[in-house]
C-alpha positions in Angstrom: -42.5 -4.6 -2.0 -42.3 -4.3 -5.8 -42.6 -1.2 -7.9 -43.3 -3.0 -11.1 -39.8 -3.3 -12.5 -38.7 -6.8 -13.1 -36.1 -8.1 -10.6 -36.5 -5.2 -8.2 -37.4 -6.3 -4.7 -37.7 -3.0 -2.8 -37.8 0.8 -3.2 -34.7 2.8 -2.6 -34.5 2.7 1.2 -32.0 1.4 3.8 -32.9 -0.8 6.6 -32.7 1.0 10.0 -29.4 -0.7 10.7 -28.0 0.0 7.2 -28.9 3.7 7.5 -27.2 3.9 10.9 -24.1 2.2 9.5 -23.9 4.5 6.5 -24.4 7.6 8.6 -21.7 6.6 11.1 -19.2 5.7 8.3 -19.8 8.9 6.2 -20.6 11.4 9.0 -17.5 13.7 8.4 -18.7 14.2 4.8 -22.4 14.0 5.5 -22.6 17.0 7.8 -20.9 19.1 5.2 -23.3 18.2 2.3 -25.7 21.1 2.8 -23.0 23.7 3.6 -21.5 26.2 1.1 -19.8 28.2 3.9 -18.8 27.6 7.6 -22.0 26.3 9.2 -22.4 29.2 11.6 -20.2 31.9 13.0 -19.5 32.4 16.7 -18.6 36.1 16.2 -21.0 39.1 16.2 -23.2 39.3 13.1 -26.3 41.3 12.3 -29.7 40.0 13.3 -32.0 38.5 10.6 -34.4 41.1 9.3 -38.1 40.4 9.1 -37.9 40.0 5.4 -34.6 38.1 5.3 -36.2 34.6 5.2 -37.5 35.1 1.7 -34.0 36.1 0.6 -32.2 33.1 2.1 -31.1 30.5 -0.3 -32.7 27.2 0.6 -29.5 25.3 0.3 -27.7 27.7 2.7 -30.5 27.6 5.2 -30.6 23.8 5.1 -26.8 23.9 5.7 -27.2 25.9 8.8 -30.1 23.8 10.0 -28.6 20.4 9.7 -25.1 21.3 10.8 -26.6 23.2 13.8 -28.7 20.2 14.7 -25.6 18.0 14.7 -23.6 20.6 16.6 -26.4 21.1 19.2 -26.5 17.3 20.0 -22.8 17.3 20.7 -22.9 20.5 22.7 -25.7 19.2 25.0 -23.5 16.2 25.8 -20.7 18.6 26.7 -22.9 20.8 28.8 -24.2 17.8 30.7 -20.6 17.1 31.8 -20.1 20.8 32.7 -23.3 20.8 34.9 -22.2 17.6 36.7 -18.9 19.1 37.9 -19.0 22.9 37.4 -16.3 25.3 38.5 -17.1 28.2 40.8 -15.3 30.8 42.9 -16.2 32.6 46.2 -16.7 36.3 46.1 -17.6 39.0 48.7 -20.7 41.1 48.1 -22.0 44.1 50.0 -25.4 43.7 51.8 -27.4 44.9 54.8 -28.6 43.1 57.8 -31.8 44.3 59.4 -32.2 44.4 63.2 -29.0 42.4 64.1 -25.6 41.8 62.6 -25.9 38.7 60.4 -22.6 38.3 58.6 -19.3 40.1 58.7 -19.7 43.8 59.6 -18.3 46.1 57.0 -16.5 48.5 59.3 -15.6 51.1 56.6 -19.2 51.5 55.6 -20.5 51.3 59.2 -18.2 54.2 60.3 -19.3 56.3 57.3 -23.0 55.8 58.2 -22.7 56.7 61.9 -25.4 59.1 62.8 -27.8 57.8 60.3 -31.0 56.9 62.0 -33.1 54.1 60.7 -35.8 52.0 62.1 -35.4 49.1 62.3 -31.6 49.3 62.6 -29.6 48.4 59.5 -26.0 47.2 59.5 -23.7 47.1 56.5 -22.2 43.6 56.1 -20.1 41.7 53.6 -21.3 38.2 52.6 -19.4 35.4 50.9 -21.2 33.9 48.0 -20.4 31.2 45.5 -20.3 32.6 42.0 -20.5 30.4 38.8 -19.5 33.2 36.3 -16.0 31.8 35.8 -14.5 32.2 32.3 -15.2 28.6 31.3 -18.8 28.7 32.4 -19.2 32.0 30.5 -17.9 30.2 27.5 -20.4 27.4 28.0 -23.3 29.8 28.3 -22.0 31.7 25.2 -22.0 28.5 23.1 -25.5 27.5 24.3 -27.0 30.9 23.6 -25.4 31.0 20.2 -26.5 27.6 19.0 -30.0 28.3 20.3 -30.1 31.6 18.4 -28.8 29.9 15.3 -31.6 27.2 15.4 -34.1 30.0 15.9 -33.0 31.7 12.8 -34.2 28.9 10.6 -37.1 30.2 8.4 -40.4 28.6 9.5 -41.4 28.0 5.8 -38.6 25.4 5.5 -40.0 23.1 8.2 -43.3 21.3 7.8 -44.6 20.8 11.4 -44.3 17.0 11.2 -40.9 16.9 9.5 -38.1 15.1 11.3 -36.1 18.3 11.3 -39.0 20.1 13.1 -39.2 17.4 15.7 -35.5 17.5 16.3 -35.5 21.3 16.5 -38.3 21.3 19.1 -36.5 18.7 21.2 -33.2 20.6 21.0 -34.9 24.0 21.7 -36.4 22.6 24.9 -33.1 21.0 25.9 -31.1 24.2 25.3 -33.5 26.3 27.3 -33.4 23.9 30.1 -29.6 23.9 30.1 -29.5 27.7 30.1 -31.7 27.6 33.2 -29.2 25.5 35.2 -27.5 27.5 38.0 -24.1 27.0 36.5 -25.2 28.7 33.2 -27.8 31.0 34.5 -25.3 33.0 36.4 -23.0 33.2 33.4 -25.6 34.3 30.9 -25.2 38.1 31.2 -21.4 38.0 30.9 -21.8 35.7 27.9 -24.0 38.3 26.2 -21.4 41.0 26.9 -18.8 38.8 25.3 -21.0 38.6 22.2 -21.7 42.3 22.0 -18.0 43.2 22.4 -16.8 40.4 20.1 -14.2 39.2 22.7 -14.7 35.5 22.1 -11.0 35.0 21.2 -9.8 36.6 24.4 -12.3 34.5 26.4 -11.0 31.3 24.7 -7.4 32.2 25.5 -8.3 32.7 29.2 -10.0 29.4 29.4 -7.1 27.6 27.7 -4.7 29.2 30.2 -6.8 28.0 33.1 -6.9 24.5 31.6 -3.2 24.4 31.0 -2.4 25.9 34.4 -4.4 23.2 36.2 -6.9 25.6 37.7 -9.9 23.6 36.7 -10.3 20.5 38.9 -12.3 18.4 36.3 -11.1 19.7 33.0 -12.5 17.2 30.5 -15.9 18.8 29.7 -14.4 22.2 29.5 -11.6 21.0 27.2 -14.2 19.3 25.0 -16.1 22.6 24.9 -13.0 24.5 23.7 -12.3 21.8 21.0 -16.0 22.0 20.0 -15.9 25.8 19.6 -12.5 25.7 17.8 -13.8 23.1 15.3 -17.0 25.1 14.7 -15.2 28.4 14.1 -13.1 26.6 11.4 -16.2 25.2 9.7 -15.4 21.6 10.6 -17.9 18.9 11.6 -18.4 19.0 15.4 -20.5 15.9 15.8 -18.9 12.7 17.0 -18.7 9.7 14.7 -20.4 6.9 16.6 -23.5 4.8 17.0 -25.9 7.7 17.4 -29.6 8.1 16.6 -29.8 10.7 13.9 -33.6 11.1 13.8 -33.4 14.0 11.4 -31.8 11.9 8.6 -34.8 9.7 7.9 -35.6 7.4 4.9 -36.3 10.4 2.6 -32.5 11.2 2.7 -31.5 7.6 2.1 -30.7 8.0 -1.6 -28.3 11.0 -1.0 -26.8 9.2 2.0 -26.0 6.2 -0.1 -24.3 8.4 -2.7 -22.2 10.2 -0.1 -21.3 6.9 1.6 -20.1 5.5 -1.8 -18.0 8.6 -2.4 -16.3 8.1 0.9 -15.7 4.4 0.4 -14.4 4.8 -3.1 -12.0 7.6 -2.0 -10.7 5.4 0.7 -10.2 2.5 -1.7 -8.2 4.6 -4.2 -6.1 6.1 -1.4 -5.3 2.7 -0.1 -4.2 1.7 -3.6 -2.1 4.6 -4.6 -1.5 6.8 -1.5 -2.9 9.9 0.0 -4.5 12.5 -2.2 -2.5 15.7 -2.9 -5.8 17.6 -2.6 -9.0 16.8 -0.6 -11.9 19.2 -0.2 -13.0 19.7 3.4 -16.7 20.0 2.5 -19.1 18.6 0.0 -20.2 22.1 -0.8 -17.0 22.3 -2.9 -18.4 19.7 -5.3 -19.5 22.4 -7.7 -16.0 23.9 -7.9 -14.1 20.8 -9.1 -13.0 17.4 -7.9 -13.4 16.3 -4.3 -10.0 14.5 -4.3 -6.9 14.5 -6.5 -4.0 12.1 -6.5 -0.7 12.3 -8.2 0.0 9.2 -10.3 3.5 9.9 -11.6 2.5 10.9 -15.1 -0.4 13.2 -14.3 -3.3 13.3 -11.9 -6.3 11.2 -11.0 -9.4 13.1 -9.7 -12.6 11.9 -8.0 -15.7 14.1 -8.6 -19.1 14.2 -6.8 -22.1 15.0 -9.0 -20.2 16.8 -11.7 -21.9 18.1 -14.9 -21.5 15.5 -17.6 -20.0 17.9 -20.1 -17.2 18.8 -17.7 -15.9 15.2 -17.9 -14.7 15.4 -21.5 -12.7 18.2 -23.0 -15.0 18.0 -26.1 -18.3 18.2 -24.2 -21.5 16.2 -25.1 -23.0 15.0 -28.3 -26.7 15.8 -27.9 -28.3 19.2 -27.6 -31.8 20.7 -28.0 -32.7 22.3 -31.2 -34.2 25.1 -29.2 -30.8 25.6 -27.5 -28.9 24.0 -24.6 -27.2 20.7 -24.1 -28.8 17.5 -22.9 -27.5 17.7 -19.3 -26.5 14.9 -17.0 -25.0 14.6 -13.5 -23.3 11.3 -12.8 -23.1 10.7 -9.0 -19.3 9.8 -9.1 -16.7 10.2 -11.8 -13.0 9.6 -11.9 -10.9 11.5 -14.5 -7.3 11.0 -15.3 -5.0 13.5 -17.1 -1.8 11.8 -18.3 0.4 11.5 -21.4 -2.2 9.7 -23.4 -4.8 12.4 -22.7 -7.9 12.5 -20.6 -9.5 9.3 -19.4 -12.7 8.6 -17.5 -14.6 6.2 -15.3 -18.2 6.8 -14.2 -19.8 5.3 -11.1 -23.5 5.6 -10.4 -24.7 4.6 -6.9 -28.4 3.5 -6.9 -30.2 2.6 -3.7 -32.1 -0.2 -5.3 -32.3 -3.8 -4.2 -32.2 -6.2 -7.2 -32.6 -9.9 -7.4 -30.1 -9.9 -10.3 -28.0 -7.6 -12.3 -29.5 -4.0 -12.4 -30.0 -3.9 -16.2 -32.0 -0.7 -16.3 -29.3 1.2 -14.3 -26.5 -0.3 -16.5 -28.2 1.2 -19.6 -28.4 4.6 -17.9 -24.6 4.4 -17.2 -23.9 3.5 -20.8 -26.1 6.4 -21.8 -23.7 8.8 -20.1 -20.9 7.5 -22.3 -23.1 7.6 -25.4 -23.7 11.3 -24.9 -20.0 12.2 -24.3 -17.6 13.1 -27.1 -15.2 10.5 -25.7 -13.2 8.3 -28.0 -11.9 5.7 -25.5 -13.7 2.6 -24.2 -16.2 2.9 -21.4 -15.2 2.0 -17.8 -17.4 2.3 -14.7 -19.9 0.6 -12.4 -23.4 0.7 -11.0 -23.1 0.4 -7.2 -26.4 -0.8 -5.8 -27.8 -1.9 -2.4 -27.5 -5.6 -2.0 -28.8 -6.4 1.5 -26.6 -8.9 3.4 -24.3 -9.9 0.6 -21.7 -8.6 -1.9 -22.2 -9.2 -5.7 -20.3 -8.3 -8.8 -21.7 -8.7 -12.3 -19.1 -7.8 -15.1 -19.7 -6.7 -18.6 -17.0 -6.4 -21.3 -17.2 -4.7 -24.7 -15.4 -5.5 -27.9 -13.2 -2.3 -27.5 -11.9 -3.4 -24.1 -14.5 -1.5 -22.1 -15.5 -2.8 -18.7 -18.7 -2.1 -16.8 -19.6 -3.7 -13.4 -22.7 -3.9 -11.3 -21.4 -4.1 -7.7 -23.8 -4.9 -4.8 -22.8 -3.5 -1.4 -24.2 -3.2 2.1 -23.0 -0.7 4.7 -23.7 -3.2 7.4 -21.0 -5.6 6.2 -17.3 -5.1 5.2 -17.3 -3.8 1.6 -13.6 -3.4 1.2 -13.4 -6.0 -1.5 -16.2 -4.4 -3.5 -14.8 -0.9 -3.4 -11.3 -2.2 -4.1 -12.9 -3.6 -7.4 -14.4 -0.1 -8.0 -11.0 1.5 -7.4 -9.3 -0.8 -9.8 -11.9 0.0 -12.5 -11.0 3.7 -12.0 -7.3 3.0 -12.1 -7.6 0.8 -15.2 -9.6 3.6 -16.9 -6.6 5.8 -16.0 -4.5 3.3 -17.9 -2.8 1.7 -14.9 -2.5 -1.8 -16.2 -0.4 -5.0 -16.0 2.6 -4.3 -13.8 1.0 -1.3 -12.1 -2.1 -3.3 -11.0 0.1 -6.2 -10.1 2.0 -3.9 -7.7 -1.3 -2.7 -6.3 -2.3 -6.2 -5.4 1.0 -7.1 -3.8 0.8 -6.8 0.0 3.5 -4.6 1.5 4.6 -3.9 5.0 7.2 -1.7 6.5 8.0 1.9 7.4 7.7 5.2 5.5 10.8 4.4 3.4 9.3 1.1 2.2 6.0 2.7 1.5 7.6 5.5 -0.5 9.7 3.0 -2.5 6.6 1.0 -3.3 4.7 4.1 -4.4 7.7 5.1 -6.6 7.6 1.7 -8.2 3.9 1.9 -8.9 4.1 5.4 -10.4 7.2 4.3 -12.4 5.2 1.4 -13.9 2.3 3.8 -14.7 4.7 6.2 -16.4 6.3 3.5 -18.5 3.0 1.9 -19.6 1.4 5.3 -20.4 4.4 6.4 -22.5 4.6 3.1 -24.4 0.9 3.1 -25.0 1.1 6.7 -26.3 4.1 5.9 -28.4 2.3 2.9 -29.9 -0.5 5.2 -31.1 2.0 7.4 -33.0 2.9 6.8 -36.7 5.8 4.4 -36.9 8.2 7.0 -38.4 7.6 9.4 -35.5 10.1 7.7 -33.1 12.7 6.9 -35.7 14.8 10.0 -35.3 14.8 9.7 -31.5 15.7 6.0 -31.7 18.6 6.7 -34.1 20.0 9.5 -31.9 19.7 7.4 -28.7 21.3 4.4 -30.3 24.2 6.5 -31.5 24.6 8.2 -28.1 24.6 4.8 -26.3 26.4 2.9 -29.1 28.8 1.2 -26.7 26.0 -0.7 -24.9 23.0 -0.4 -27.2 23.2 -3.8 -28.8 23.5 -5.4 -25.3 20.2 -3.8 -24.1 17.1 -5.9 -24.2 14.1 -4.8 -26.4 12.1 -3.6 -23.4 14.9 -1.5 -22.0 15.4 0.1 -25.4 11.7 1.0 -25.7 11.8 2.5 -22.3 14.8 4.7 -23.1 13.5 5.8 -26.5 10.0 6.7 -25.3 11.4 8.6 -22.4 13.7 10.6 -24.6 11.0 11.3 -27.1 8.4 12.6 -24.7 10.9 14.7 -22.8 12.2 16.3 -26.0 8.7 17.1 -27.3 7.4 18.4 -23.9 7.3 22.2 -23.3 9.9 23.4 -20.8 7.2 24.2 -18.2 5.6 20.7 -18.5 6.0 17.9 -16.0 9.0 15.7 -16.9 8.4 13.1 -14.1 7.2 10.5 -16.6 10.3 10.5 -18.8 12.6 10.5 -15.8 10.8 7.5 -14.3 11.1 5.8 -17.7 14.9 6.0 -17.7 14.9 4.7 -14.1 12.7 1.8 -15.2 15.2 0.9 -18.0 18.0 0.7 -15.3 15.8 -1.4 -13.1 14.9 -3.7 -16.1 18.5 -4.5 -16.8 19.1 -5.3 -13.1 16.1 -7.7 -13.3 17.1 -9.3 -16.5 20.8 -9.8 -15.8 20.8 -10.6 -12.1 17.4 -11.1 -10.3 15.6 -13.1 -13.0 18.5 -15.7 -13.2 18.6 -15.8 -9.4 14.9 -16.5 -9.2 15.1 -19.2 -11.9 17.9 -21.0 -10.1 16.3 -20.7 -6.7 12.5 -21.0 -7.0 10.7 -19.1 -4.3 13.8 -17.3 -3.0 13.1 -13.9 -4.7 9.9 -12.4 -3.3 7.3 -10.8 -5.7 6.8 -7.1 -5.7 10.5 -6.1 -5.6 11.3 -2.4 -6.2 14.5 -0.7 -7.3 15.3 0.2 -3.7 15.0 -3.5 -2.6 17.0 -4.6 -5.6 19.9 -2.3 -4.7 19.7 -3.3 -1.0 19.8 -7.0 -1.8 22.6 -6.6 -4.4 24.7 -4.5 -1.9 24.3 -7.2 0.8 25.2 -9.9 -1.7 28.4 -8.2 -2.8 29.4 -7.4 0.8 28.8 -11.0 1.9 25.9 -10.3 4.2 24.0 -13.5 3.4 21.3 -13.3 6.1 18.3 -14.3 3.9 17.4 -16.5 1.0 17.1 -13.6 -1.4 20.6 -12.4 -0.7 22.1 -15.9 -0.9 20.4 -16.6 -4.3 21.7 -13.3 -5.7 25.2 -14.0 -4.3 25.2 -17.4 -5.9 24.2 -16.0 -9.3 26.9 -13.3 -9.2 29.5 -15.9 -8.2 28.6 -18.4 -11.0 28.2 -15.8 -13.8 31.7 -15.1 -15.2 30.4 -12.1 -17.2 29.7 -10.1 -14.0 32.4 -7.6 -12.9 31.9 -7.4 -9.1 34.3 -4.5 -8.8 32.3 -2.3 -11.2 29.0 -3.3 -9.6 30.3 -2.4 -6.1 31.3 1.1 -7.2 28.0 1.9 -8.9 25.6 0.8 -6.1 26.1 3.9 -3.9 25.6 6.1 -7.0 22.4 4.2 -7.8 21.1 4.6 -4.3 21.8 8.3 -4.5 20.0 8.5 -7.9 17.0 6.7 -6.4 16.8 9.2 -3.5 17.6 12.3 -5.5 15.6 11.8 -8.7 13.4 8.7 -8.9 11.5 8.8 -5.6 10.9 12.6 -5.8 9.8 12.2 -9.4 7.1 9.7 -8.3 5.9 12.0 -5.4 6.4 15.6 -6.6 3.7 17.5 -8.5 6.1 18.8 -11.2 9.6 17.7 -12.3 11.2 20.6 -14.1 13.1 20.4 -17.4 16.3 21.2 -15.4 15.8 18.3 -13.0 15.0 16.0 -15.9 18.3 17.0 -17.5 20.2 16.3 -14.3 18.5 12.9 -13.8 19.0 12.0 -17.4 22.8 12.6 -17.1 22.9 10.5 -13.9 21.2 7.6 -15.7 22.3 7.5 -19.4 25.2 9.8 -19.9 27.5 7.6 -22.1 30.5 7.9 -19.8 29.2 8.2 -16.3 25.6 7.3 -16.5 24.3 4.4 -14.3 22.8 2.4 -17.2 26.0 2.3 -19.4 28.0 1.4 -16.3 25.5 -1.4 -15.3 25.4 -2.9 -18.7 29.2 -2.9 -18.9 29.4 -4.6 -15.5 26.9 -7.4 -16.1 26.4 -8.0 -19.9 29.3 -9.0 -22.2 
């Protein structure tokens, strides 16, 4: 199929398998797209009035519909398990037997009725019957009644008779009515209605949980699933299972939006894999209008991922173009990453387009560049078009004369796209000015427990802080840093001339940005900068010579924590690996090294790492007081770790 655009091979539609793969991967986000509140409430609420349909917001109504369709499918599966092995209890009921005694004679009633003449003769009896109105079956009937009512509340004007939603509603309506007619639920319907009228759902849930925990339900799984389903629904969480399901109501007309949501999820996962878990993640896509969907802490600020934000919200200065009659030229990029750090706000834009192209999607690339052209944004453009490339992964790269970088990345939900979205994540991180060492750390495989992962993240955010401060310092007039440099050199005069140029720059920029920051500002960047200077001296004086003398012995991706651990083992003679032996040999052959001084500062350095450096990389805010304490631990002329280290290794 061709729509007349050169190089395009198909309209924007998934294959059936691609649609299924995208839905299953993005389902937790997908079912929240239409919701701007919990999908439906299991507590008492007023009935819809006859004229309420016209007042319902289409988006809210669509939220209830699609979320309810997903919830109903899951509930029917649970009810099927309940019906297969229902609970019941035996009860005695009063009745009468005509002519002869059939059943257990109720002696108390019989004695009271002596003397009563009736033809034919009637005998009061007590019969034992099996009753299904147990608390857990009442809960099942309650859920079935409520989801059926919720589906029935959908305004008829919303659903064309032949729409996929209408077909799904008709099927589910029949299935729910049939389920409510089963003996196990039919006998529990009236008590369930009473629970609704009296708003006693919480009490009913507690009783069912007690029966489950007490082992009073022989086959507990379907009832436990039912309780979990209701708990999730009451909290506004998705209640459908992620799996290989046939979601008939998400047909090809929803494919474009589905592709965008899938790309959002994949990009968020790729960024998380690179820099750690977000400090904020919105539980529903309805929150997209309120701000970013995800936010990560990157050591010197934050990195945020937005879904369909207004273009003017991505730059503090807004947009360039506006109508003479009034109003800005609006735009809504599908995905955007913003970074707020020392150097200011930075941006990357990603535009998913469900188009199959034989080559680079030129038309879409121009649209992406148009977003940057309309923004009052003085930095270079970074971003990507993400398009549907059936059965293969592609990556076309464009570069600008001002170091901008635009990619056209072809992806397919049916195949593993980790490499493609890792590229997209690196574009976002590069736009956030994570560069050189930071990106090298990102690409270095790491394995180990929580301590190792925390140390790696600290090293990454330390690299980000140092690069961001140095880049910001380079943009300042040359005379700006002169007073700070002079003051720092005088304070550290005993060791200043023995520091390398990189270590000097790290210390000076950290001191400058800390001294110019307001007291309430985040001081994590400067604190990480001083720690980086200490780490740099360790590298230059000990680990770089060890690596040069023993090629391959020092593994790449070392962190300050691993440096201290290897150095400690080398001094103590624990020569169990090639790294430690290489460092021990370097210490032994370098007459300038004072082992006694090194030995005494290692424990203090480990304490500084735990007390200041790692928290600075992970905490949201480092206060001015904490900065001052960490600064003293690192560069106090008499007891600071940096002066002590330089005195021990450089003469």
